[in-house]
C-alpha positions as CSV (number, residue, x, y, z in Angstrom):
1,X,14.9,33.3,9.6
2,X,16.4,35.1,12.6
3,X,18.8,37.5,11.0
4,X,19.7,38.8,7.6
5,X,22.8,37.5,5.8
6,X,24.0,37.1,2.3
7,X,27.1,36.3,0.2
8,X,28.0,37.3,-3.3
9,X,30.8,37.4,-5.8
10,X,31.4,39.3,-9.1
11,X,33.6,37.6,-11.7
12,X,36.3,38.6,-14.2
13,X,35.1,38.7,-17.8
14,X,37.6,37.9,-20.6
15,X,37.4,37.8,-24.4
16,X,37.0,34.0,-24.7
17,X,34.0,34.1,-22.4
18,X,32.5,37.0,-24.4
19,X,33.1,35.0,-27.6
20,X,31.1,32.1,-26.2
21,X,28.0,34.3,-26.3
22,X,27.0,33.8,-22.6
23,X,29.0,34.5,-19.5
24,X,28.3,35.0,-15.8
25,X,29.2,38.4,-14.2
26,X,28.1,37.7,-10.7
27,X,26.1,35.4,-8.3
28,X,24.8,35.5,-4.8
29,X,22.2,34.6,-2.3
30,X,20.5,36.6,0.5
31,X,18.3,35.9,3.5
32,X,16.5,39.0,4.7
33,X,14.8,38.8,8.1
34,X,11.4,40.4,8.7
35,X,11.6,44.1,9.3
36,X,15.3,44.1,8.5
37,X,17.0,46.9,6.4
38,X,17.2,46.3,2.7
39,X,19.2,46.0,0.5
40,X,22.4,44.5,2.0
41,X,25.4,46.7,1.8
42,X,28.9,46.4,0.1
43,X,27.9,45.6,-3.5
44,X,29.8,47.5,-6.2
45,X,28.0,50.8,-6.9
46,X,26.5,49.8,-10.3
47,X,24.7,46.8,-8.6
48,X,23.7,48.6,-5.4
49,X,20.6,50.6,-5.1
50,X,18.0,52.0,-2.7
51,X,14.3,52.0,-2.9
52,X,13.9,55.7,-3.6
53,X,16.3,55.8,-6.6
54,X,16.0,52.3,-8.0
55,X,18.7,51.3,-10.4
56,X,19.7,50.5,-14.0
57,X,21.9,47.4,-14.7
58,X,24.4,47.1,-17.5
59,X,23.6,43.4,-17.9
60,X,20.9,40.8,-17.3
61,X,20.0,39.4,-13.9
62,X,17.8,36.5,-12.8
63,X,16.5,36.8,-9.2
64,X,14.6,33.8,-7.8
65,X,12.5,34.2,-4.6
66,X,12.6,31.0,-2.6
67,X,10.6,32.1,0.4
68,X,8.8,35.2,1.6
69,X,7.2,37.9,-0.5
70,X,7.9,41.4,-1.9
71,X,7.2,43.9,-4.5
72,X,8.8,44.8,-7.8
73,X,8.4,48.0,-9.9
74,X,9.6,49.1,-13.3
75,X,8.5,51.6,-15.8
76,X,7.3,48.8,-18.1
77,X,5.4,46.7,-15.5
78,X,4.2,49.1,-12.8
79,X,4.0,47.5,-9.4
80,X,4.0,43.7,-9.3
81,X,3.7,41.5,-6.2
82,X,6.4,38.8,-5.6
83,X,5.6,35.6,-3.9
84,X,7.5,32.4,-3.1
85,X,8.4,30.9,-6.5
86,X,8.5,34.2,-8.4
87,X,11.4,34.9,-10.7
88,X,12.6,38.3,-11.8
89,X,14.4,38.6,-15.2
90,X,16.0,42.1,-15.3
91,X,17.2,43.6,-18.5
92,X,20.0,46.0,-19.3
93,X,19.2,49.7,-19.3
94,X,15.7,49.3,-17.7
95,X,15.0,51.2,-14.5
96,X,13.6,49.0,-11.7
97,X,13.5,48.5,-8.0
98,X,12.4,45.7,-5.6
99,X,12.3,44.8,-2.0
100,X,10.9,42.2,0.4
101,X,7.7,42.8,2.4
102,X,8.8,43.9,5.9
103,X,6.4,41.5,7.5
104,X,7.8,38.4,5.8
105,X,11.4,39.2,4.6
106,X,12.6,36.8,2.0
107,X,15.2,34.3,0.8
108,X,16.4,34.7,-2.8
109,X,19.2,33.6,-5.1
110,X,20.5,35.5,-8.1
111,X,22.9,35.4,-11.0
112,X,24.0,38.2,-13.4
113,X,24.9,37.4,-16.9
114,X,25.4,38.9,-20.4
115,X,26.4,38.0,-23.9
116,X,25.0,37.7,-27.5
117,X,22.8,34.8,-26.5
118,X,20.6,36.7,-24.0
119,X,20.5,39.6,-26.4
120,X,19.1,37.3,-29.1
121,X,16.5,36.0,-26.5
122,X,15.5,39.6,-26.0
123,X,15.3,40.3,-29.7
124,X,13.1,37.2,-30.1
125,X,10.7,38.2,-27.3
126,X,11.7,35.5,-24.8
127,X,13.0,38.3,-22.6
128,X,11.0,41.4,-22.3
129,X,10.8,44.4,-19.8
130,X,7.0,43.9,-19.9
131,X,7.4,40.4,-18.5
132,X,10.0,40.9,-15.9
133,X,8.2,38.8,-13.3
134,X,7.5,35.2,-14.0
135,X,5.9,32.4,-12.0
136,X,8.1,29.4,-11.9
137,X,6.3,26.1,-12.6
138,X,9.0,23.7,-11.4
139,X,10.2,25.4,-8.2
140,X,12.4,22.6,-6.9
141,X,14.2,22.1,-10.2
142,X,15.1,25.7,-10.7
143,X,15.9,26.3,-7.1
144,X,18.3,23.3,-7.0
145,X,20.1,24.1,-10.2
146,X,20.4,27.8,-9.5
147,X,21.7,27.1,-6.0
148,X,24.3,24.7,-7.3
149,X,25.5,27.2,-9.9
150,X,25.9,30.0,-7.4
151,X,27.6,27.8,-4.8
152,X,30.0,26.4,-7.3
153,X,30.8,29.8,-9.0
154,X,31.4,31.5,-5.6
155,X,33.7,28.7,-4.4
156,X,35.8,29.0,-7.5
157,X,35.2,32.5,-9.0
158,X,38.3,32.2,-11.1
159,X,36.6,29.4,-13.0
160,X,33.3,31.2,-13.4
161,X,33.6,30.8,-17.2
162,X,33.0,27.1,-17.0
163,X,30.0,27.6,-14.7
164,X,28.4,29.8,-17.4
165,X,27.5,26.8,-19.5
166,X,25.6,25.3,-16.6
167,X,23.8,28.6,-16.1
168,X,23.0,28.8,-19.8
169,X,21.4,25.4,-19.7
170,X,19.4,26.1,-16.6
171,X,18.2,29.5,-18.0
172,X,17.2,27.9,-21.4
173,X,15.2,25.2,-19.5
174,X,13.6,27.9,-17.3
175,X,12.6,30.0,-20.3
176,X,11.1,27.0,-22.0
177,X,9.0,26.3,-18.9
178,X,7.6,29.8,-18.5
179,X,7.1,30.7,-22.2
180,X,3.4,31.0,-21.7
181,X,3.3,32.6,-18.3
182,X,3.6,36.3,-17.5
183,X,3.3,38.9,-14.7
184,X,0.1,40.5,-13.4
185,X,0.4,44.1,-12.6
186,X,-1.3,46.1,-10.0
187,X,-0.9,49.2,-11.9
188,X,38.5,47.0,-32.3
189,X,39.0,46.8,-28.7
190,X,42.2,45.7,-26.9
191,X,41.9,42.2,-25.7
192,X,41.3,41.9,-21.9
193,X,43.5,38.9,-21.0
194,X,42.5,37.0,-17.9
195,X,44.3,33.6,-18.0
196,X,41.7,31.9,-15.8
197,X,43.3,28.5,-15.8
198,X,46.6,29.6,-14.3
199,X,45.1,31.6,-11.4
200,X,43.6,28.7,-9.5
201,X,47.2,27.4,-8.7
202,X,48.0,30.4,-6.6
203,X,45.7,31.0,-3.7
204,X,47.2,34.4,-2.9
205,X,46.4,35.7,-6.4
206,X,43.0,34.1,-6.3
207,X,42.2,35.9,-3.0
208,X,43.5,39.2,-4.4
209,X,41.4,38.9,-7.6
210,X,38.3,38.3,-5.4
211,X,39.0,41.6,-3.6
212,X,39.6,43.5,-6.8
213,X,36.6,42.3,-8.7
214,X,34.3,42.9,-5.8
215,X,35.7,46.2,-4.5
216,X,37.4,48.0,-7.3
217,X,34.5,50.5,-7.4
218,X,36.0,52.0,-4.2
219,X,39.4,53.5,-3.6
220,X,41.7,50.5,-3.8
221,X,45.5,50.4,-3.6
222,X,48.0,47.6,-3.7
223,X,48.9,48.3,-0.1
224,X,45.3,48.0,1.0
225,X,44.9,44.7,-0.8
226,X,48.2,43.3,0.6
227,X,47.2,44.4,4.1
228,X,43.9,42.5,3.8
229,X,45.8,39.4,2.7
230,X,48.4,39.8,5.5
231,X,51.4,39.9,3.0
232,X,53.8,42.6,1.9
233,X,53.2,44.6,-1.3
234,X,56.4,43.1,-2.7
235,X,55.2,39.6,-2.1
236,X,51.8,40.3,-3.7
237,X,53.3,41.9,-6.8
238,X,55.7,39.0,-7.2
239,X,52.9,36.4,-7.1
240,X,50.9,38.5,-9.6
241,X,53.8,38.8,-12.0
242,X,54.4,35.0,-12.0
243,X,50.8,33.9,-12.2
244,X,49.3,36.6,-14.2
245,X,52.1,38.5,-16.0
246,X,50.8,41.9,-14.9
247,X,50.9,44.1,-11.8
248,X,48.1,44.4,-9.3
249,X,47.3,47.9,-10.4
250,X,47.0,46.7,-14.0
251,X,44.4,44.2,-12.9
252,X,42.5,46.9,-11.0
253,X,42.5,49.0,-14.1
254,X,41.4,46.0,-16.2
255,X,38.5,45.4,-13.9
256,X,37.4,49.1,-14.0
257,X,37.7,49.2,-17.8
258,X,35.7,46.0,-18.1
259,X,32.9,47.5,-16.0
260,X,32.9,50.8,-17.8
261,X,32.7,49.1,-21.2
262,X,29.8,47.0,-20.1
263,X,27.9,50.1,-19.0
264,X,28.8,52.1,-22.1
265,X,27.7,49.3,-24.3
266,X,24.5,48.2,-22.5
267,X,23.1,51.3,-20.9
268,X,22.4,55.0,-21.5
269,X,23.8,56.0,-18.2
270,X,25.7,59.3,-18.3
271,X,29.5,58.9,-18.8
272,X,30.1,60.8,-15.6
273,X,28.1,58.3,-13.5
274,X,29.7,55.4,-15.3
275,X,33.1,56.7,-14.4
276,X,32.4,56.8,-10.7
277,X,30.4,53.5,-10.7
278,X,33.4,51.8,-12.4
279,X,35.8,53.0,-9.7
280,X,37.5,55.9,-11.5
281,X,38.2,58.9,-9.4
282,X,36.7,61.2,-12.1
283,X,35.5,61.1,-15.7
284,X,38.8,62.7,-16.7
285,X,40.8,59.7,-15.2
286,X,38.5,57.3,-17.1
287,X,39.0,59.1,-20.3
288,X,42.8,59.0,-19.8
289,X,42.6,55.2,-19.2
290,X,40.5,54.7,-22.3
291,X,42.9,56.7,-24.4
292,X,46.0,54.9,-23.1
293,X,44.6,51.3,-23.2
294,X,42.0,51.4,-25.9
295,X,43.2,54.3,-28.0
296,X,39.7,55.9,-28.0
297,X,37.5,58.0,-25.7
298,X,34.5,56.6,-23.7
299,X,32.1,58.6,-25.9
300,X,33.6,57.3,-29.1
301,X,33.6,53.8,-27.7
302,X,29.9,54.0,-26.9
303,X,29.0,55.5,-30.3
304,X,30.9,52.7,-32.1
305,X,29.2,50.0,-30.0
306,X,25.7,51.5,-30.6
307,X,26.4,51.8,-34.4
308,X,27.5,48.2,-34.6
309,X,24.5,46.8,-32.7
């Protein structure tokens, strides 16, 4: 391992995927060299973190350490050592932080996911903040299946919905394997339409969607996206209208609303922080978007979701 590198993708989430009960929201892999800075940069704000602050996720995440070692800490577990073959199962709304040991660095793969099925696993005790770190009994099997899912999902992020079923099967098998193992401690919403099947036929739209769903937490304009793709704004808008029946800015808003709704539903983060983490320029702008698109406010949306859960 001579230098650090990594790749990742965050995926659109639509109503059919949510109805399936399990869906991928992101995937990636990273190789961190010894004594290299951590974490890698350029993740959307809600997924990024630093060691001093830690982070809280709006969804579940599986992180598998292939090589190297590190440490993990959460309020529930305290400090736990990570070795090759360790798996982290991170839960929504639980503060945590982790990093590789400087002397070893590490190689790890990860997927983010959500849905009613993992919530049921959590309610049944299969997923617990007290047991965030698990030792994997069949390393090669999990490593191989997880790597295939990540590579396949990142190659075709517009078809991430179909990869969710493979991820669900692998996670169910993994949970069955580690049921008896644990960690040792040192101490009425508007439908969000994303016609997945049509997008893969237009490579320009596909490339634009990858930019939007991985960078919409930043200031992002149609001109900026078109410039990155080396086309005119008019060309990009025309392709979007044909393939997706919406404008580029409508897709950016859809992405930001999707992220905001996940955080409002699955975390207790302040609404102000959610607004900025989702890419809105202010809580006021997020409230305006909620009122216009969903006919409610972020606060009422959160209250309704918590009452129904």
